[in-house]
C-alpha positions in Angstrom: 101.4 136.8 127.1 98.5 134.3 126.6 96.1 137.2 126.3 98.1 138.9 123.6 98.4 135.6 121.6 94.7 135.0 122.0 94.0 138.6 120.7 96.3 138.1 117.7 94.6 134.8 116.8 91.1 136.3 117.2 92.0 139.3 115.0 93.5 137.1 112.3 90.4 134.8 112.3 88.1 137.8 112.1 90.1 139.3 109.3 90.1 136.1 107.3 86.3 135.7 107.9 85.8 139.3 106.7 87.4 138.6 103.3 84.5 137.6 101.0 85.1 134.4 98.9 83.8 134.7 95.3 82.2 131.5 94.1 83.6 132.1 90.6 87.2 131.8 92.0 86.6 128.5 93.8 88.4 125.8 91.9 87.6 122.3 92.8 90.3 119.7 92.2 89.2 116.7 90.2 88.6 113.4 92.1 91.2 110.7 91.5 88.7 108.9 89.2 88.2 112.1 87.1 92.0 112.7 86.9 92.5 109.1 85.7 89.6 109.3 83.2 91.2 112.4 81.7 94.1 110.2 80.6 92.6 106.7 80.0 89.4 104.9 79.8 89.0 101.4 81.1 86.4 98.8 82.2 86.6 97.9 85.9 86.3 94.2 86.8 82.7 93.3 87.6 82.0 92.9 91.3 85.3 94.3 92.5 85.2 97.2 95.1 86.5 100.6 94.0 89.0 102.6 96.0 90.3 106.0 95.1 92.8 108.3 96.7 95.7 110.6 95.7 99.3 110.8 96.9 101.7 113.6 96.6 99.2 116.3 97.8 96.8 115.2 95.0 99.4 115.1 92.2 99.4 111.2 92.0 95.8 109.9 91.7 95.1 106.3 92.3 92.0 104.2 91.3 92.1 100.6 92.5 89.8 97.6 92.2 89.9 95.1 95.0 88.5 91.6 95.3 89.7 89.8 98.5 93.5 89.4 98.2 93.6 90.7 94.6 94.1 94.3 93.6 94.2 96.0 90.2 95.4 99.6 90.3 95.8 102.6 88.0 98.3 105.1 89.3 99.2 108.3 87.5 102.5 110.1 87.9 104.5 112.9 86.3 102.5 115.9 87.2 104.0 118.9 89.0 104.5 117.8 92.6 104.4 114.1 91.7 106.5 111.6 93.7 107.9 110.3 90.4 108.8 112.7 87.5 109.3 110.0 84.8 109.2 106.2 84.4 113.0 105.9 85.2 112.5 107.6 88.6 109.5 105.3 89.3 111.5 102.1 88.3 114.3 103.1 90.6 112.0 104.1 93.5 110.5 102.1 96.4 107.1 101.7 94.6 108.7 99.5 92.0 111.2 97.6 94.1 111.3 94.5 96.2 112.6 95.8 99.5 115.3 97.9 97.6 116.0 95.5 94.7 115.1 96.6 91.2 111.9 95.1 89.7 112.4 92.0 87.5 111.5 92.3 83.9 109.3 89.3 83.1 107.9 89.8 79.6 105.5 92.1 78.0 101.7 92.9 77.8 99.5 94.8 75.5 97.5 97.8 76.9 96.0 100.7 74.9 97.3 99.1 71.7 100.9 99.2 72.8 103.3 96.5 73.7 104.6 97.3 77.2 107.4 95.8 79.3 106.0 93.8 82.2 107.8 93.9 85.6 107.4 92.0 88.8 108.2 92.9 92.4 107.5 91.6 95.9 106.1 93.6 98.8 106.0 92.7 102.5 102.6 91.5 103.8 101.5 91.1 107.4 100.9 87.5 108.3 100.7 86.1 111.8 101.4 87.8 115.1 103.3 91.1 114.7 104.5 90.8 118.3 106.3 87.5 117.9 109.7 87.1 116.3 109.6 85.7 112.8 111.9 84.8 109.9 112.1 86.6 106.6 109.2 88.8 105.6 106.4 87.1 103.7 106.0 88.8 100.3 103.0 89.4 98.2 103.6 89.8 94.5 102.8 92.6 92.0 103.2 92.8 88.2 103.0 96.1 86.5 103.5 98.0 83.2 104.1 101.6 82.5 101.9 103.4 79.9 103.2 106.8 78.6 100.4 109.4 78.6 100.1 113.0 77.4 101.8 116.0 79.0 104.7 114.0 80.5 102.4 111.9 82.6 102.7 108.2 82.8 100.3 105.5 84.1 101.3 102.5 86.1 98.9 99.6 85.6 99.3 96.9 88.2 97.9 93.6 89.5 98.9 92.6 93.0 98.1 89.5 95.1 98.4 90.1 98.9 99.4 86.5 99.6 102.5 84.4 99.2 100.3 81.6 97.9 99.2 81.7 94.3 95.5 81.7 93.4 95.0 78.2 91.9 91.9 79.4 89.9 93.9 82.4 88.6 90.7 84.6 89.0 92.8 87.7 89.7 95.2 87.1 86.8 92.2 86.6 84.4 90.5 89.8 85.6 93.9 91.6 85.1 94.2 90.4 81.5 90.6 91.3 80.8 91.1 94.7 82.4 94.2 95.4 80.2 92.2 94.7 77.1 89.8 97.5 77.9 92.5 100.2 78.6 92.5 103.0 76.0 94.3 106.4 76.0 91.9 109.3 76.1 91.4 110.9 72.7 92.9 108.0 70.8 91.4 105.0 69.1 93.3 101.8 69.5 
């Protein structure tokens, strides 16, 4: 039985190796930075580290800028295969909630020349010894807005602080405000 299975696997591997791959048919998916840049332009905060990755099998690109406990992120949703098809599904999903509670609307911000609703949510952070019993979860905080983009896509611009304590110098909040002023939709002058 094992011999037959080995033979089948060897034959299928040989058959797939024998199929020539044409270079002209190889399509390389854009990096998360390239996918974001196709929709918006922005100026990253100076000195912050860049992280990029994609969720949803590549359908939801993320570019984030990190400085210590502060994080500014650009997340794109709404493509085929996306975890969120539209802003309403995002607002009712776990990425916008505080442990199942809807996000709190806390005002508005301007990005890409548009006035956008500003939301706040909390998210659990790991503090202390994970092996000892503790009280309620410590929460970091995130504020975010949703910017509609072309082709049914939408962009979530967010600032998060991974600490229950506020930053007394407000360095992260200032970087977030400066970042929002640089955001422009691709192909549009604002």
